[in-house]
C-alpha positions as CSV (number, residue, x, y, z in Angstrom):
1,M,-10.2,-27.4,-8.9
2,P,-13.9,-28.4,-8.3
3,E,-16.1,-25.3,-8.0
4,P,-19.5,-25.2,-6.3
5,V,-22.2,-24.7,-8.8
6,H,-24.5,-23.1,-6.1
7,V,-24.6,-20.9,-2.9
8,D,-28.1,-21.6,-1.5
9,A,-30.0,-19.9,1.1
10,L,-29.9,-21.5,4.9
11,G,-33.3,-20.8,6.2
12,A,-35.0,-22.1,9.1
13,D,-35.8,-25.3,7.5
14,G,-32.4,-25.9,6.1
15,I,-31.0,-25.5,2.7
16,Y,-33.1,-24.1,0.2
17,R,-32.3,-23.5,-3.7
18,T,-34.4,-21.1,-5.4
19,R,-35.6,-20.8,-8.9
20,R,-34.4,-17.2,-9.0
21,R,-30.5,-17.2,-9.0
22,M,-27.7,-14.9,-9.8
23,N,-24.5,-15.6,-11.6
24,I,-21.4,-15.3,-9.7
25,T,-18.4,-14.3,-11.7
26,R,-14.6,-14.4,-11.4
27,V,-13.0,-10.9,-11.9
28,S,-11.9,-12.3,-15.3
29,G,-15.6,-12.5,-16.4
30,E,-15.7,-16.2,-16.1
31,K,-18.9,-17.7,-14.5
32,A,-17.8,-19.0,-11.0
33,G,-21.3,-20.3,-9.9
34,E,-25.0,-19.1,-9.1
35,I,-26.5,-17.7,-5.8
36,S,-30.2,-18.2,-4.9
37,L,-32.1,-15.1,-4.2
38,V,-34.9,-15.7,-1.7
39,S,-38.2,-13.9,-2.1
40,P,-39.7,-11.2,0.5
41,L,-42.4,-14.1,1.6
42,Y,-39.2,-16.4,2.4
43,V,-37.6,-13.9,4.4
44,R,-40.6,-12.8,6.5
45,R,-41.4,-16.7,7.4
46,T,-37.7,-17.1,8.2
47,M,-37.6,-14.1,10.5
48,T,-40.8,-15.3,12.1
49,A,-39.2,-18.5,12.8
50,L,-36.1,-16.9,14.2
51,R,-38.2,-14.8,16.5
52,E,-40.1,-17.7,17.9
53,A,-36.6,-19.9,18.5
54,V,-35.1,-20.2,21.9
55,S,-31.6,-19.0,21.9
56,P,-28.8,-21.5,23.4
57,R,-27.6,-21.0,26.9
58,A,-24.8,-18.5,27.3
59,S,-22.2,-21.2,28.2
60,D,-23.4,-23.5,25.3
61,R,-23.1,-20.4,23.0
62,F,-19.4,-19.7,23.7
63,A,-18.5,-23.5,23.1
64,M,-20.3,-23.4,20.0
65,L,-18.5,-20.4,18.7
66,E,-15.2,-21.8,19.5
67,K,-15.9,-24.9,17.6
68,A,-17.4,-23.0,14.8
69,A,-14.0,-21.0,14.5
70,E,-12.3,-24.3,13.9
71,V,-14.8,-25.3,11.2
72,Y,-14.7,-22.2,9.5
73,L,-11.0,-22.0,9.3
74,Q,-9.8,-25.4,8.7
75,G,-13.0,-27.6,7.9
76,T,-14.5,-28.6,4.4
77,V,-17.9,-26.6,4.0
78,G,-20.0,-26.9,1.1
79,G,-17.6,-29.0,-0.7
80,M,-14.8,-26.7,-0.4
81,D,-11.6,-27.0,2.0
82,A,-9.9,-23.9,3.5
83,D,-7.7,-23.4,0.6
84,Q,-10.4,-23.9,-2.0
85,Y,-12.5,-21.3,-0.2
86,A,-9.7,-18.7,0.1
87,R,-9.0,-19.1,-3.6
88,M,-12.6,-19.0,-4.5
89,V,-13.0,-15.8,-2.5
90,S,-9.9,-14.3,-4.0
91,R,-10.9,-15.0,-7.6
92,T,-14.4,-13.8,-7.4
93,S,-13.8,-10.6,-5.2
94,G,-10.5,-9.6,-6.6
95,V,-9.1,-9.4,-2.8
96,P,-5.6,-10.8,-2.7
97,L,-5.1,-14.2,-1.5
98,R,-2.9,-13.6,1.3
99,V,-5.6,-10.8,2.6
100,V,-8.3,-13.5,2.4
101,R,-6.5,-15.9,4.5
102,E,-5.4,-13.2,7.1
103,S,-8.9,-12.1,7.3
104,A,-10.3,-15.6,7.7
105,A,-7.8,-16.3,10.5
106,G,-8.9,-12.9,12.0
107,V,-12.7,-14.0,12.0
108,A,-11.6,-17.3,13.6
109,G,-9.7,-15.6,16.3
110,T,-12.7,-13.1,17.0
111,L,-15.0,-16.1,17.3
112,R,-12.4,-17.8,19.8
113,A,-12.3,-14.6,21.8
114,L,-16.1,-13.9,22.2
115,R,-16.3,-16.0,25.7
116,R,-13.8,-13.2,27.0
117,T,-14.9,-10.2,24.8
118,A,-18.7,-10.3,24.4
119,G,-19.2,-8.7,27.9
120,L,-16.6,-6.0,27.6
121,A,-19.3,-3.5,26.8
122,M,-21.5,-4.2,30.0
123,P,-21.4,-1.5,32.4
124,V,-19.5,-2.2,35.6
125,G,-22.7,-2.0,37.9
126,A,-24.4,-4.4,35.9
127,V,-24.4,-8.3,36.2
128,A,-24.7,-10.8,33.3
129,D,-27.5,-13.2,34.8
130,W,-30.9,-12.4,36.7
131,D,-29.8,-14.9,39.3
132,D,-26.4,-13.5,40.4
133,A,-26.4,-13.2,44.1
134,R,-26.4,-9.2,43.7
135,T,-29.8,-9.0,42.3
136,Q,-31.2,-10.3,45.6
137,S,-30.7,-7.0,46.9
138,G,-31.1,-5.1,43.8
139,S,-28.8,-4.7,40.5
140,A,-28.7,-3.7,36.9
141,V,-28.8,-7.0,34.5
142,W,-27.2,-6.7,31.2
143,T,-30.0,-7.8,28.8
144,R,-30.8,-7.8,25.1
145,K,-32.9,-4.8,23.5
146,G,-34.5,-7.3,21.0
147,D,-34.5,-10.8,19.6
148,V,-33.6,-10.8,16.0
149,F,-30.5,-9.2,14.4
150,A,-30.1,-8.7,10.7
151,V,-26.8,-8.1,8.9
152,L,-26.4,-6.8,5.3
153,A,-22.8,-7.7,4.8
154,S,-20.3,-6.3,2.1
155,G,-17.8,-8.3,0.0
156,N,-14.8,-6.0,0.7
157,T,-12.9,-8.7,2.7
158,P,-13.8,-11.7,5.0
159,A,-12.8,-9.5,7.8
160,V,-16.4,-7.7,7.9
161,H,-17.7,-11.1,9.3
162,G,-15.8,-10.8,12.3
163,L,-18.5,-8.3,13.9
164,W,-21.9,-9.8,13.8
165,P,-21.1,-13.1,15.6
166,E,-20.9,-11.1,18.8
167,A,-24.7,-10.7,18.4
168,L,-25.0,-14.5,18.7
169,A,-22.6,-14.5,21.7
170,L,-25.1,-12.0,23.5
171,G,-28.3,-14.5,22.6
172,Y,-29.7,-12.7,19.5
173,K,-30.9,-14.6,16.6
174,V,-29.1,-13.6,13.5
175,A,-30.0,-13.3,9.6
176,V,-27.3,-12.5,7.3
177,R,-27.8,-11.3,3.8
178,P,-24.4,-11.9,2.1
179,S,-22.9,-9.8,-0.7
180,N,-23.8,-11.1,-4.2
181,R,-20.5,-10.5,-5.4
182,E,-18.5,-12.7,-2.8
183,P,-21.2,-14.9,-0.7
184,F,-18.7,-17.7,-0.1
185,T,-17.5,-16.2,3.4
186,A,-21.1,-15.7,4.8
187,F,-22.2,-19.0,3.6
188,R,-19.2,-20.8,5.1
189,L,-19.3,-19.1,8.5
190,V,-23.1,-19.6,8.9
191,S,-22.6,-23.3,8.0
192,A,-19.7,-23.5,10.4
193,L,-22.0,-22.1,13.1
194,R,-24.7,-24.6,12.4
195,E,-22.5,-27.5,12.4
196,A,-21.2,-26.5,15.7
197,G,-24.5,-26.5,17.3
198,F,-26.6,-23.3,16.5
199,G,-29.7,-24.4,15.2
200,D,-31.3,-23.6,11.6
201,D,-33.7,-21.1,13.5
202,V,-30.9,-19.2,15.3
203,V,-28.5,-18.2,12.6
204,A,-29.8,-18.1,8.9
205,L,-28.2,-16.9,5.4
206,L,-30.9,-15.2,3.2
207,P,-29.2,-14.1,-0.2
208,T,-31.4,-11.4,-1.7
209,D,-31.8,-8.7,-4.1
210,H,-31.7,-5.0,-3.0
211,Q,-35.3,-4.5,-2.9
212,T,-35.8,-7.6,-0.8
213,A,-33.0,-6.5,1.6
214,D,-35.3,-3.8,2.7
215,V,-37.7,-6.4,3.9
216,L,-35.0,-8.0,6.0
217,I,-34.2,-4.8,7.7
218,A,-38.1,-4.1,8.4
219,E,-38.7,-7.4,10.0
220,A,-35.7,-7.4,12.2
221,D,-35.4,-5.9,15.4
222,Y,-32.0,-4.4,14.9
223,A,-29.7,-4.5,11.8
224,M,-26.1,-3.8,10.7
225,V,-25.7,-2.3,7.3
226,Y,-22.5,-2.0,5.0
227,G,-22.2,0.6,2.3
228,G,-21.1,3.8,1.0
229,Q,-22.2,7.4,2.3
230,D,-25.5,6.8,0.7
231,V,-26.3,3.9,2.8
232,A,-25.0,5.8,5.8
233,D,-27.5,8.8,5.0
234,K,-30.2,6.5,4.4
235,Y,-30.4,5.2,7.9
236,S,-28.7,7.9,9.8
237,G,-32.0,8.7,11.5
238,S,-33.0,5.2,12.4
239,P,-32.1,3.9,16.0
240,R,-32.6,0.4,15.0
241,V,-29.9,0.4,12.4
242,L,-26.3,0.5,12.9
243,P,-24.5,1.7,9.3
244,Q,-21.0,0.6,8.5
245,G,-20.3,3.3,6.0
246,P,-17.1,5.2,4.8
247,G,-14.1,5.0,7.2
248,R,-12.2,8.1,6.1
249,S,-9.5,7.1,8.3
250,K,-6.6,9.7,8.5
251,I,-3.1,10.2,9.7
252,L,-1.9,13.5,11.2
253,V,2.1,14.2,11.4
254,T,3.2,17.1,13.4
255,K,6.4,18.6,13.1
256,D,7.9,17.6,16.2
257,V,7.9,13.9,14.5
258,D,10.3,12.9,11.7
259,W,7.8,11.6,9.0
260,R,10.9,10.0,7.1
261,D,10.9,7.2,9.7
262,K,7.0,6.8,9.1
263,V,6.8,6.1,5.2
264,D,6.6,2.5,5.4
265,L,4.1,2.4,8.2
266,I,2.0,5.1,6.3
267,A,2.3,3.2,3.0
268,D,1.3,-0.1,4.7
269,A,-1.8,1.3,6.2
270,V,-2.9,2.7,2.9
271,S,-2.4,-0.5,1.0
272,H,-3.4,-3.1,3.9
273,L,-6.4,-5.4,2.8
274,G,-5.8,-4.1,-0.7
275,G,-7.0,-0.6,0.4
276,T,-10.4,-1.8,0.6
277,A,-11.2,-1.6,4.1
278,C,-12.8,1.3,6.3
279,I,-9.8,1.5,8.4
280,C,-7.3,1.9,5.5
281,T,-5.6,5.4,5.4
282,T,-7.1,7.5,3.1
283,A,-5.9,11.1,4.1
284,V,-2.4,12.3,5.5
285,L,-1.9,15.7,6.8
286,V,1.2,16.9,7.8
287,E,2.6,20.0,9.6
288,G,4.7,21.8,7.0
289,D,5.3,21.2,3.2
290,P,3.6,18.1,2.3
291,A,5.2,17.4,-1.0
292,P,8.3,15.7,0.3
293,L,6.1,13.2,2.3
294,A,3.7,12.7,-1.0
295,A,6.8,11.7,-3.0
296,A,8.5,9.5,-0.6
297,L,5.0,7.9,-0.2
298,A,4.4,7.6,-3.9
299,A,8.0,6.2,-4.5
300,R,7.3,3.5,-1.7
301,L,3.7,2.4,-3.2
302,S,4.8,2.4,-6.5
303,R,7.2,-0.4,-5.9
304,I,4.3,-2.7,-5.1
305,P,3.8,-5.3,-8.1
306,S,0.7,-6.0,-10.2
307,L,-0.1,-9.7,-9.5
308,P,-3.2,-11.9,-10.0
309,A,-5.4,-11.8,-7.0
310,D,-4.8,-15.6,-6.3
311,D,-0.9,-15.1,-6.3
312,P,0.2,-15.6,-2.9
313,S,2.4,-12.3,-3.1
314,A,-0.5,-10.2,-4.3
315,V,-1.3,-7.0,-2.3
316,L,-3.5,-5.0,-4.6
317,T,-7.1,-5.6,-5.4
318,V,-8.2,-6.9,-8.8
319,Q,-11.5,-5.9,-10.6
320,P,-13.2,-6.6,-13.7
321,R,-11.5,-4.3,-16.4
322,E,-14.6,-2.3,-17.1
323,Q,-15.3,-1.8,-13.2
324,A,-11.4,-0.6,-12.9
325,E,-11.9,1.9,-15.7
326,R,-14.9,3.4,-13.9
327,V,-13.0,3.7,-10.7
328,D,-10.1,5.2,-12.6
329,Q,-12.7,7.8,-14.4
330,H,-14.1,8.7,-11.1
331,L,-10.7,9.1,-9.7
332,H,-9.8,11.8,-12.1
333,T,-13.0,13.4,-11.7
334,V,-12.7,13.9,-8.2
335,A,-8.7,14.6,-8.0
336,E,-9.4,17.6,-10.4
337,G,-7.1,20.6,-9.1
338,T,-5.0,18.3,-7.0
339,R,-1.3,17.4,-7.7
340,P,-0.6,13.8,-8.5
341,W,2.3,12.0,-7.6
342,L,1.3,8.4,-8.3
343,G,-1.6,7.2,-10.7
344,G,-2.0,10.6,-12.3
345,D,-2.2,8.9,-15.9
346,S,-4.1,5.7,-14.9
347,I,-4.5,3.3,-12.1
348,V,-5.5,0.3,-14.3
349,D,-3.3,-2.3,-14.9
350,E,-4.8,-5.1,-17.0
351,L,-3.6,-8.6,-16.6
352,S,-3.2,-11.2,-19.3
353,A,-5.2,-13.6,-17.1
354,G,-8.1,-11.4,-17.1
355,G,-9.1,-8.4,-15.0
356,A,-7.2,-5.3,-13.9
357,V,-5.0,-4.3,-10.9
358,L,-6.1,-1.2,-9.3
359,R,-2.8,0.6,-8.9
360,P,-2.3,2.8,-5.8
361,A,-2.7,6.6,-6.3
362,V,-1.0,9.6,-4.4
363,H,-2.4,13.0,-4.7
364,E,-1.3,16.2,-2.9
365,V,-3.9,18.8,-2.0
366,S,-3.4,22.3,-1.5
367,S,-5.2,22.7,1.9
368,S,-6.6,20.8,5.0
369,S,-10.2,21.7,3.9
370,A,-9.8,20.4,0.4
371,P,-12.9,18.2,-0.2
372,Q,-10.7,15.4,-1.6
373,L,-9.8,14.5,2.0
374,D,-13.2,13.0,2.6
375,V,-13.0,10.9,-0.6
376,E,-12.5,7.2,0.1
377,L,-12.2,5.0,-2.8
378,P,-11.8,1.2,-3.0
379,F,-8.3,0.7,-3.6
380,P,-5.1,2.3,-2.0
381,C,-5.7,5.8,-2.8
382,V,-4.2,8.6,-0.5
383,W,-4.5,12.4,-0.2
384,V,-1.6,14.3,1.3
385,G,-2.5,17.7,2.4
386,P,-0.8,20.5,4.7
387,W,-1.9,21.1,8.4
388,T,-1.4,24.1,10.6
389,R,-1.9,24.8,14.3
390,Q,-4.7,27.1,13.4
391,D,-6.7,24.4,11.6
392,G,-6.9,22.5,14.8
393,I,-8.7,19.1,14.9
394,T,-11.5,20.4,12.3
395,P,-9.9,18.7,9.1
396,L,-9.9,15.3,11.1
397,K,-13.3,15.1,12.1
398,Q,-15.7,12.5,10.8
399,S,-13.1,9.8,10.7
400,L,-13.5,6.2,11.8
401,V,-9.7,6.2,12.9
402,V,-7.2,9.2,13.4
403,T,-3.7,7.9,14.1
404,A,-1.9,11.1,15.6
405,M,1.9,11.0,15.3
406,T,2.4,13.9,17.6
407,E,3.8,14.6,21.0
408,D,1.2,17.4,21.6
409,R,-0.9,16.0,24.7
410,G,-3.4,19.0,24.2
411,L,-3.9,17.9,20.6
412,I,-4.5,14.4,21.6
413,E,-6.8,15.2,24.4
414,S,-8.9,17.6,21.9
415,L,-9.0,14.6,19.4
416,L,-10.1,12.2,22.2
417,G,-12.9,14.7,23.0
418,E,-14.2,15.0,19.3
419,P,-17.5,12.9,19.1
420,T,-16.9,12.5,15.4
421,V,-13.7,10.8,15.7
422,T,-14.5,7.1,16.5
423,N,-11.1,5.8,17.5
424,L,-7.7,7.5,18.3
425,Y,-4.2,5.9,17.9
426,V,-1.3,7.5,19.1
427,G,2.4,7.3,17.6
428,D,3.3,4.5,15.7
429,N,-0.1,2.5,15.6
430,P,-1.6,2.5,12.1
431,T,-5.3,3.2,11.4
432,T,-5.3,-0.4,10.2
433,W,-4.5,-1.8,13.9
434,T,-7.1,-4.0,15.4
435,R,-7.6,-6.5,18.0
436,P,-10.4,-8.6,19.6
437,G,-12.0,-7.1,22.7
438,V,-11.0,-3.5,21.3
439,P,-14.4,-1.7,19.7
440,H,-14.3,-1.1,16.1
441,D,-17.1,1.4,15.9
442,G,-18.1,0.9,19.6
443,Y,-18.9,-2.4,21.0
444,L,-21.8,-3.9,19.1
445,G,-23.2,-4.7,22.8
446,E,-23.5,-0.7,23.4
447,F,-26.2,-1.1,20.3
448,L,-27.9,-4.2,21.0
449,M,-27.8,-4.4,24.9
450,R,-29.5,-2.3,27.6
451,T,-29.3,-2.5,31.6
452,K,-32.5,-3.4,33.3
453,A,-33.0,-3.0,36.9
454,V,-33.8,-6.3,38.9
455,I,-34.4,-7.1,42.4
456,R,-35.6,-10.6,43.8
């Protein structure tokens, strides 16, 4: 299969190949290509050009987004067709090939849906355009708070690129810093958007090192940044930056629900997307003895085979062996004092073709206040613990998603009212459930837009 040698920057003047480049490697350790790294000066010049550019009209933007969806999903971009792109992403990031393809389809579906979903965050008392008839007697108009939006993307799965195109739909100019480990999705999507009609000075791809990434954020009006707890802490005080940090998504099973009917659902929520996404379940609390559920969950997850990432049947993430061993060592450190049901000896399963599979891990904790319940690792790792009515919703706080398998309406209402629980799913809806138009971490429009009073 022909492989790209370079992933170039896509600036306001078109494609730019820099002298300073970084190797892109497969999980087996082989070189897959190079990525150009732009300088702070180039970032500033590009951001200035984006700020001065005029956004396309709303009706044109939606048509372009729909066209870009088809180019991204089915076209040949940068010399790679859809199959070559998916395999390259899988071989470099270690994300299972099936997950790459499902995620890519999800990104395309989100682009197609933006004509319908981009305005869902708009207050019912506002209008989208200043020349709407309602502004003649006075109305709120839904308008941007800024002009330029920056994205520091992760390489977990292509699915992370389904969020930021909403900013284009809302009229922002967007600059994306791709993951240096997996830049192919960002390059393909930005290229598709340009082919669909968005100007080079409307959407840009700016690969950088970590230090220059700070310049990108400083030059933007607003930014979205992916990362761990350190990233969330770094930007928690900035009203201009929306951190996309750990999810710590949890499932609660109360005694009025038979967990034995839910084992497959829970296991799928743990292992979905290779266990790498913020919506994957990382903790399960059960009213009563957690040991039987932990044992059943371990038995179910242990049946997942270890396969190369580009095998069509692969479920588990693959990493370079050294990196997998570091994850394993970290797991053993944080799991001290817990009862291992799966993965207690090692989660590293080395492949003959290179790299190592990160096998699932199931650990039982002794209480609902165990610190491990807030530990999120980049593979299917789940902590199972006891919950009592006296514990209340405290163990479920600070969660991106809580799935409550319960018939207790009071408990559901308490979770709904808890500000640190971002999303609440009830019953047989796993933490991994998503749909275009339903907010992930609130609507992006809530962050980027405001109402402005207009009368004419």
